[in-house]
C-alpha positions in Angstrom: 20.1 -12.7 229.3 17.3 -10.3 228.6 17.4 -8.5 231.9 21.3 -7.9 230.5 20.2 -6.7 227.4 17.1 -4.2 229.1 20.2 -3.1 231.5 22.8 -2.2 227.9 20.0 -0.4 226.1 19.2 1.2 229.3 22.7 2.8 229.8 23.4 3.0 226.0 19.8 5.5 225.9 20.8 7.3 229.3 24.3 8.3 228.2 22.9 9.0 224.8 20.7 11.6 226.3 22.7 12.6 228.9 25.1 13.9 226.0 21.9 15.8 224.2 19.2 18.7 225.5 18.3 16.3 228.6 20.2 17.3 232.4 20.9 14.1 232.5 23.5 11.9 233.9 24.7 8.3 233.0 27.4 8.0 235.7 24.7 6.3 238.1 24.0 3.9 236.0 27.1 3.0 234.7 28.0 2.8 239.1 25.1 0.9 239.5 26.0 -1.4 236.5 29.2 -2.1 238.1 28.3 -3.0 241.1 25.7 -5.7 240.0 28.7 -7.2 238.5 27.9 -6.8 234.8 30.4 -6.9 232.6 32.9 -3.2 232.9 34.0 -3.5 229.2 30.8 -3.7 228.0 29.1 -1.0 229.9 32.1 1.7 229.0 32.3 0.9 226.0 28.5 1.4 225.6 27.9 4.5 227.6 31.1 5.4 225.8 28.9 5.1 222.2 25.6 6.6 223.5 26.6 9.4 225.0 29.0 10.0 221.1 26.0 9.6 219.5 24.4 11.8 221.6 27.0 14.5 221.0 27.0 14.3 217.5 23.7 15.3 217.8 24.6 18.2 219.2 27.3 18.9 216.6 25.0 17.9 213.7 22.5 20.6 214.9 25.6 23.0 215.3 26.5 22.7 211.4 23.1 23.5 210.4 22.3 26.8 213.0 23.8 28.1 215.9 21.2 30.5 216.3 18.7 28.6 214.9 18.9 25.2 216.3 21.5 25.6 219.3 20.1 28.5 221.1 16.5 27.6 220.5 16.1 24.3 221.4 19.1 23.1 222.8 19.1 26.1 225.2 22.4 26.5 225.5 23.7 29.4 227.0 25.1 31.8 224.7 27.7 32.5 226.9 28.9 28.9 227.4 29.0 28.8 223.7 31.2 31.9 223.7 33.7 30.6 226.2 33.2 27.3 224.3 34.3 29.3 221.2 37.4 30.9 222.7 38.2 27.8 223.7 38.6 26.0 220.5 40.6 29.3 218.8 43.0 28.9 221.7 43.8 25.4 221.6 41.9 23.9 218.8 40.5 20.4 218.0 41.7 18.5 221.3 39.6 20.4 223.1 36.8 18.0 222.5 38.8 15.7 224.9 36.9 17.6 227.3 33.3 17.3 225.7 32.4 15.2 228.6 32.8 17.9 231.2 29.8 19.4 233.0 30.2 23.0 232.2 31.4 23.6 228.9 31.1 20.2 227.1 27.5 20.6 225.7 29.0 24.0 224.1 32.3 22.5 222.9 30.4 19.7 221.4 28.2 22.2 219.5 30.4 24.9 218.8 32.4 22.2 216.5 29.4 21.7 214.4 29.4 25.7 214.6 33.0 25.7 213.1 31.7 22.5 210.7 34.8 20.8 212.0 36.1 17.9 209.9 33.5 15.0 211.5 36.4 12.4 211.1 38.4 14.7 214.2 35.6 15.7 215.8 34.5 11.8 216.5 38.3 10.7 217.6 38.8 13.4 220.0 34.7 13.2 221.4 35.3 9.6 221.8 38.6 9.1 223.1 37.4 12.1 225.7 34.5 10.4 226.7 35.9 6.5 226.9 38.6 7.6 229.6 36.2 9.3 231.4 33.5 6.2 231.8 36.9 4.1 232.3 37.8 5.9 235.2 34.3 6.2 236.6 33.8 2.5 236.1 37.4 2.0 237.7 36.2 4.6 240.9 32.8 2.4 241.3 34.6 -0.8 240.9 37.3 0.1 243.9 34.6 2.5 245.6 32.1 -1.0 246.0 34.6 -3.4 246.0 34.5 -5.4 242.1 
């Protein structure tokens, strides 16, 4: 039982950090837990919540200052931020469904904060995008490794 709690806590923090300043991928941890017969639903929800809260951290840093926090502390490339801002202007809030995407995801959530997007709208789109991503990763892990 304690081993399960530790594994789920590790997953949460790995997923959280993967969505902030740490260049880390949480998919490996999700795949590992799925292959070790952990509860797939719990794995998906915990990874999603951790990753969403990490994205909220980046959003808040964007809210409080693009240059001061985003470019200085998160070291998100200004070109990535500009690309993300163009995507926002072209597609609106639904572009946050792509917040899990490796190339522009961090920039998208940061720009959501910079643009002071409604936090509820931000949270809903980010949650849906990240949930679908982890559901897909868990599904692929189950198929690939026979679980």
